[in-house]
C-alpha positions as CSV (number, residue, x, y, z in Angstrom):
1,M,-223.4,-177.1,32.0
2,S,-221.9,-175.4,28.9
3,L,-221.9,-177.0,25.5
4,Q,-218.1,-177.4,25.7
5,T,-218.3,-179.3,29.0
6,F,-221.1,-181.5,27.6
7,G,-218.9,-182.4,24.7
8,I,-216.0,-183.3,26.9
9,W,-218.2,-185.6,29.0
10,I,-219.6,-187.3,25.9
11,A,-216.1,-187.8,24.5
12,A,-214.8,-189.1,27.8
13,I,-217.7,-191.6,28.2
14,G,-217.2,-192.8,24.6
15,T,-213.4,-193.2,25.2
16,I,-214.0,-195.3,28.4
17,A,-216.7,-197.4,26.7
18,C,-214.3,-198.1,23.8
19,Y,-211.4,-199.1,26.2
20,S,-213.8,-201.3,28.2
21,Y,-213.3,-203.9,25.4
22,L,-209.9,-204.5,26.9
23,W,-211.7,-206.1,29.8
24,K,-214.1,-208.1,27.7
25,D,-216.8,-207.6,25.1
26,N,-219.6,-205.8,26.8
27,V,-222.8,-203.8,26.2
28,F,-221.1,-200.4,26.6
29,F,-218.5,-201.2,23.9
30,Q,-221.2,-202.5,21.6
31,A,-223.4,-199.5,22.1
32,M,-220.5,-197.1,21.4
33,E,-219.5,-199.2,18.3
34,H,-223.1,-198.8,16.9
35,I,-223.1,-195.1,17.8
36,F,-219.8,-194.5,16.0
37,I,-220.9,-196.4,12.9
38,G,-224.2,-194.5,12.8
39,V,-222.5,-191.1,13.3
40,A,-220.0,-192.0,10.6
41,A,-222.7,-193.0,8.2
42,A,-224.7,-189.9,8.9
43,H,-221.6,-187.7,8.3
44,T,-220.9,-189.5,5.0
45,V,-224.4,-189.0,3.8
46,T,-224.3,-185.3,4.8
47,M,-221.0,-184.7,3.1
48,G,-222.2,-186.6,0.0
49,Y,-225.2,-184.3,-0.3
50,H,-223.0,-181.2,0.3
51,N,-220.6,-182.4,-2.4
52,I,-223.4,-183.0,-4.9
53,K,-224.9,-179.6,-4.2
54,S,-221.6,-177.6,-4.2
55,M,-219.6,-179.5,-6.9
56,A,-222.3,-180.5,-9.4
57,W,-225.8,-178.9,-9.0
58,T,-224.8,-175.3,-8.1
59,P,-222.1,-175.0,-10.9
60,M,-224.6,-176.4,-13.4
61,V,-227.4,-174.1,-12.4
62,T,-225.5,-170.9,-11.7
63,K,-222.5,-171.1,-14.1
64,G,-223.9,-173.3,-16.9
65,E,-221.3,-176.0,-16.5
66,W,-223.6,-178.7,-17.9
67,Q,-220.7,-181.1,-18.5
68,L,-221.0,-182.0,-14.9
69,A,-224.3,-183.6,-15.6
70,V,-222.4,-186.6,-17.0
71,A,-220.8,-187.3,-13.6
72,L,-224.2,-186.7,-11.9
73,L,-225.9,-189.1,-14.2
74,L,-223.3,-191.8,-13.7
75,G,-223.8,-191.4,-9.9
76,I,-227.5,-191.8,-10.3
77,V,-227.1,-194.9,-12.5
78,L,-225.2,-196.6,-9.7
79,Y,-228.5,-197.0,-7.8
80,T,-229.9,-199.2,-10.6
81,R,-228.1,-202.2,-8.9
82,F,-230.9,-202.2,-6.4
83,F,-233.4,-203.1,-9.1
84,K,-232.9,-206.7,-10.4
85,D,-234.1,-206.2,-14.0
86,I,-231.8,-203.2,-14.7
87,S,-229.0,-203.9,-12.3
88,W,-226.6,-204.5,-15.2
89,I,-226.6,-200.8,-16.0
90,S,-224.7,-200.1,-12.8
91,R,-221.7,-201.9,-14.2
92,Y,-220.8,-199.0,-16.5
93,P,-220.2,-196.3,-13.8
94,I,-218.5,-198.9,-11.7
95,A,-216.2,-199.8,-14.6
96,F,-215.5,-196.1,-15.2
97,M,-214.6,-195.5,-11.6
98,M,-212.4,-198.6,-11.4
99,G,-210.6,-197.6,-14.6
100,V,-210.0,-194.0,-13.5
101,G,-209.0,-195.1,-10.0
102,A,-206.6,-197.7,-11.3
103,A,-205.0,-195.2,-13.7
104,V,-204.5,-192.6,-11.0
105,T,-203.1,-195.2,-8.6
106,I,-200.7,-196.8,-11.0
107,R,-199.4,-193.4,-12.2
108,G,-198.9,-192.2,-8.6
109,N,-197.2,-195.5,-7.5
110,I,-194.9,-195.6,-10.5
111,E,-193.7,-192.1,-9.8
112,G,-193.7,-192.3,-6.0
113,Q,-192.7,-195.9,-5.2
114,F,-190.8,-197.0,-8.3
115,I,-189.0,-194.2,-10.0
116,R,-188.1,-192.3,-6.8
117,Q,-186.9,-195.5,-5.1
118,I,-184.6,-196.2,-8.0
119,R,-183.4,-192.6,-8.0
120,A,-182.8,-192.7,-4.3
121,T,-180.8,-196.0,-4.6
122,M,-178.6,-194.7,-7.4
123,V,-176.5,-192.3,-5.3
124,P,-172.7,-191.9,-5.0
125,L,-171.3,-194.2,-2.4
126,T,-169.7,-191.4,-0.5
127,N,-171.0,-192.1,3.0
128,F,-171.9,-195.1,5.1
129,D,-175.7,-194.5,4.8
130,A,-175.6,-194.7,1.0
131,L,-173.4,-197.9,1.2
132,V,-175.9,-199.6,3.6
133,I,-178.8,-198.7,1.3
134,W,-177.0,-200.0,-1.8
135,V,-176.0,-203.3,-0.1
136,G,-179.5,-203.8,1.2
137,V,-181.1,-203.2,-2.2
138,V,-178.7,-205.5,-4.0
139,G,-179.2,-208.2,-1.4
140,T,-183.0,-207.9,-1.5
141,I,-183.1,-208.1,-5.3
142,T,-180.7,-211.1,-5.2
143,Y,-182.9,-212.8,-2.7
144,F,-186.0,-212.5,-4.8
145,L,-184.4,-213.3,-8.2
146,F,-181.7,-215.9,-7.4
147,G,-181.9,-216.9,-3.8
148,P,-184.4,-219.8,-4.0
149,I,-182.9,-221.4,-7.1
150,S,-179.2,-220.8,-6.7
151,N,-176.8,-223.1,-4.9
152,H,-173.8,-220.8,-5.3
153,K,-172.4,-219.9,-1.9
154,A,-171.8,-216.2,-2.8
155,V,-175.3,-215.7,-4.1
156,R,-176.8,-217.4,-1.0
157,N,-174.7,-215.1,1.3
158,V,-175.9,-212.0,-0.6
159,S,-179.5,-213.4,-0.4
160,L,-179.0,-213.7,3.3
161,I,-178.1,-210.0,3.5
162,G,-181.3,-209.3,1.6
163,M,-183.3,-211.4,4.0
164,W,-181.9,-209.6,7.0
165,T,-182.5,-206.2,5.3
166,M,-186.2,-207.1,4.8
167,M,-186.5,-208.3,8.3
168,G,-185.1,-204.9,9.5
169,A,-187.5,-203.0,7.2
170,F,-190.5,-205.0,8.4
171,G,-189.5,-204.5,12.0
172,A,-189.1,-200.8,11.5
173,A,-192.5,-200.6,9.8
174,Y,-194.1,-202.5,12.6
175,G,-192.4,-200.4,15.2
176,N,-193.6,-197.3,13.4
177,T,-197.2,-198.6,13.5
178,V,-196.9,-199.4,17.3
179,M,-195.5,-195.9,18.0
180,A,-198.4,-194.3,16.0
181,R,-200.9,-196.3,18.0
182,M,-199.2,-195.4,21.3
183,S,-199.3,-191.7,20.3
184,L,-203.1,-192.1,19.9
185,V,-203.3,-193.7,23.4
186,I,-201.2,-191.0,24.9
187,G,-203.5,-188.4,23.3
188,R,-206.6,-190.0,24.8
189,L,-205.0,-190.3,28.2
190,Q,-204.0,-186.6,28.1
191,F,-207.6,-185.8,27.2
192,L,-209.1,-187.9,30.0
193,F,-206.7,-186.7,32.7
194,G,-206.1,-183.2,31.4
195,Q,-209.5,-182.0,30.3
196,W,-212.1,-184.3,31.7
197,I,-210.4,-185.0,35.1
198,P,-207.7,-182.3,35.3
199,I,-205.1,-184.3,37.2
200,I,-202.2,-183.5,34.9
201,K,-201.4,-180.2,33.2
């Protein structure tokens, strides 16, 4: 048995063990669940060691980039949380990571999800698509700002348009999620019946 054939058999057995949960919770699914978590943890540790070596230790030793020692030291300090007397020291690198992560996330979201959405909404009403987007945006904003507190019939009607717009958006997002999961299932079935048991081509 070649190494490729062995890998196909392992992948097929793992796939069937995972899908066995559809029948009921069983030993095969639990075993595969533990194997997956163990392999993922081992991969994470290996990649972490490789990243420390290639991105911090090697540049410091070979290129003299000693400023990377600050990041390495902050990473080491994280492990002080396992020692009760000095666990408070680990708050500093955690606070630094949270601050940097929040700054990067906020900056990306403001540009990608706020400014670009406003720019995409403020388009000339020269076609039907632009008109639908404009009506949906105005209706949704009206729903959130004035819908619950207004008794005016026109405002309530515009809010109703916003509610239907949100329902359509949520439905489209859910449908996209289902289609993504179905594509994964189709890929697994193609693997099982195309490579493992070559019934289909």
